N, C-alpha and C positions, 0 to 999 in steps of 0.2 A: 404538086410536092416543096416547092421554091416559094410558094407563100406564108408553111407551114412552117419553111425550116428557117425565111426571114421571122415567121410570128419568136420564135424559141427564142434567135440568138440575141431576137433585142428584148425580151426576160432574165435571158442569159445577163447581157447585162446590167442591166438595171439590179436586177440580187450579187453582180461580180459573182457566180455560180462559181469557176476558177479558185476565189477566193477561201472556197472551207477547203483549201488544204490547207493552209495555215492554222486553226485548230484538230479541226479532222486524227493528225494523226496524231499529235498527243492523247488523244480523245480515247482514240486502238491501243495505244502502249498503257492506259492504265488503264484498260480492259482486258490485256494478257497480264498484268501486275494484278488485276483483283481474281481475276478463275485462278491463280497458284492452289497448289502443284499441277490439275489440269488446266487446257486447255483455252478456250472459249468455244460455245459450239456457233454455230455457224447459223443459227436465230437470233445469239447474242447479238452479234459481228448485225446482223442487218438489223436489227433495233434500234443499236450504238447511232450506225452510220442514218439512219431511216431522223430520230433524231436532228441527229447534229443539223443532218438539208434544210428539213422543213423549222429546224428553231430558227435556223441562220436565214434561212429565206425570206421567212416573218420579220425577224428584226431590223431589214436589210429594208428588205419594204415599206417596214412603218418607218424609220427614220427616210425615206427616199418619199416620204409622202408629206413628213413632218417642216423637210427643208424642201421643199418641192418652193414655192417661193425665194427661199434665198439660193437654192439652188439657179432660180430664173434670174437671177441678178447678178450671178458672176459668173464672168466671164472662163471661166475652166471648166466650171459646171453647166451651162447652158443651153449644153446638145443633149445633156439625161434626155431620159427617151421621158417624163416627167413633165418634164418643162416644155421639153418641146413639141407640144401634143401626141406623140410616136404613141403612147400609153392612156391611156384615159384615168383621170382619178376615180371613176366608180371602179374599174376594170384592177385598180389597184389594189382597194379595198376589197377588193375579192379575193385575190390572190393573196391579202393578208391572211382572210377566215378562217380562206381556205391549206391556209400552212400552217394556220394553228390550231386547224382544230386534226388536221394528219400528228404534229407535235401532237397530241393532246392521246388522239389514239394510238402512240407505237411509246408511249406512256405507262398508258389504260396494261399495250400483254404485257408487261413485265410482270404485272399483278396477275393477268388471265393464266401464260406462260408458267409464269417460275414464282410462284407465289410470292414476286416483291413489292411493296404498293407505295412505296420510297418515289418512284420517276415520279407516278399520279402525282402525288400528294404536295410534288416538289416543283409541280412542270409548271401552277400560275406565279407563284417566285423568282421563280425563272425567266418565262415571258415576261415581269418584271423589270427584273430588271436590263434586260437584251434592251426592251423597248426605250423604257425609261435612258438609258443614255440619251436619246436623238434630242435630251432638251436642254444633257448638260453643259452645255458650246454657251448655253444663253445667261447660268447664273455663277458657271465655275470654271476657273481657267487647269483647269486637273480633269476635264471628260477625259481624256487621252490614257488614267489610270483606270480610271472606271471603261469605259473602252475595255479595256487589258484585262478586266476585272471581270467582265461580259465575256470572254473569249475564254476566259482563264480555270469559267467553270465546268469547264467542258470535262478535267477529267476525270471531276470529283463527281460530279453527276455521270460519269459513265461505270467511276468503280462503285460509287450507291448503287447505279443497277443491277451490276453485276456483283461484289458482297457485299453490304454492309458492312457487314460487324468487325468484317479488315480496314473499312474506315481509319486514314493512319498518315504517319509521315511522308510517304513518300505522297502520295496523292495531297499533297497541302504543300507539300516544294513545291509539285511541278503545279500550282494552282499558281505560283512564286514565279517561280520558272514565266510561266505563259503571257500574266499579269506582263509583266516586266521586261519580255521577249515585246507583244503587241504594245505596248505603248512606248517601246523604245521607238518603237517603226514605227509609230501613227506621227511622234511629235515629227520626227522625219518630212513625213506625207507633211506635217496640218506646218509647215513651216513655208513649199509655197501661198499658203492665204494669211500671210501676213497681215497685209495692206487691205484685205481682203475684211476680215476677220475685225479689223481698225476703223474703221470706217462708218460697218455697219450692230457697230458696240455686241461683240459677238469675241466668246475669252477661250484663247488658247494661251497654251506658256508664247512660242511667238511672235503673239499678241500684246502679250503684257507684258515680253521680260528679252525680247527678240531672237534673232533667226543661230546666229551666235552661242550665246543662254539655252534652245533651244536643246541644239546637236551634245553640245557636250552634257546635256542631263540628258539625251539619249543614248549614249555613247556609258553614261554609266550605267542607266537601268540594262543596257547589256551585258557587261560586267556581273551585275548583280540574276543576269541571268546563266552564265556561263555558269555561275554559283552553283546554283541552286539547283543545275544538273547536276552540275556532281554531287551535292547532296544527296540530287532521287539513289541516283545509284549508288553512293554508300547503302543511305536505311535500306533500299531496295533488294541490296547484294548481287548486283548486275556485275558483271561479266565485261571484260574486253572488247569485245564490239557494241556497248554501248559509249563502251569510254571512244572508242573508234568518233561516234556520233558525236557526242558530246564537243573532242578537237576540231573535228571536220564543221562542224556547229558554229562554236568563235573563231574557226577564218571567215567563214561564210559571215560574218557578225562585224568583227572587225574588213572587212572587206566595202563591207554595204555601209560602216558609218563612213568610209573614207572615201567611198562615191558621191559624198559631200561637202559640199564644202560652207559659207557666209556666203562668203561670193559670188557663187559654184552649186544648182540647183536645177542643172540642168538633165540630170542623170541620179532622179527623187523618182520616176518610173522605171531605172531599174531597177532600183535599189530595192524599194516596196516592193511591187509585183514579184520579179526574177528567183530577185536572193530570198526574201521571203516564203517564196515555197519551194527553194528547194531545201531553206532550213528543217521545213515537216516534215517533208517526206523523204530525208540521212536522216532524220533520231528517230523519225518513227516506223523506217522501212530497218533504223540497227536495232533496232530499242525489240523492236517487235520478237523482229528476229532471235534475237540474244534471248528470249525469256521463252521462246521457242522452243530452240537448241536444249536448254536447258528444261525444262518439263520436260523434254522426251529424253535424254537423261537418266533424269532420277525415274524415271515408268521403269524404262527396262532392271 
């Protein structure tokens, strides 16, 4: 049992499984918004979660494979499973293939169970976007936005999976909010690797423009995140609970940006891992509760 738990821990660490909390709440919020005036079924919610976790696991594993050589050279990442040899390259490829298969089956299930072929039709383009991000740091400084776009497809994809005919402004505004949010916190995280990226000829905003400029851009992106979230509430006719979530999100993002400066990056991990996990949980929970209560009131 101890060996099994150790293996699970190693794989969960490699794919950063807890980071699924970043985009998953936004996908679930979109699921509830798309299902209105009813609530989504347990089967729909289960398939959305399965798609999210499998797609993200595939994308993160592919990223680790593509970056294995660079990770081995970077003191910050040299202890990761692939560079250290704790997980073999062959095992990583097998895990990637299994995650892709699970994602495709989950997408197909929307057609089998609900007569909606769009998740399966769009599955390969989504995987291409998620996997393609891994190469972007080799040719563009704006890989942060591409990562954001990849994760931001989650709410739009969830909406399409539930009710594609009603896809509209709230879904696209959620995409914008998540894209700017993720790009902002990735800018903060990337500041740790400015010198390494420059030495290896890699592209990033901190490497190109410096840490101070990257942090100011992150703040700008996060202001845009809050504005987009307010617009989501207005276009989707959401209530007080959702706006409380937006207010808390704004406070958390302000705290996240205050935790780091161009002269002190010692609290990057606190800003990146802890604060962003709370952002997703708070906004997702309050938004879903707002939609649920509205649906229940309308059903009476």
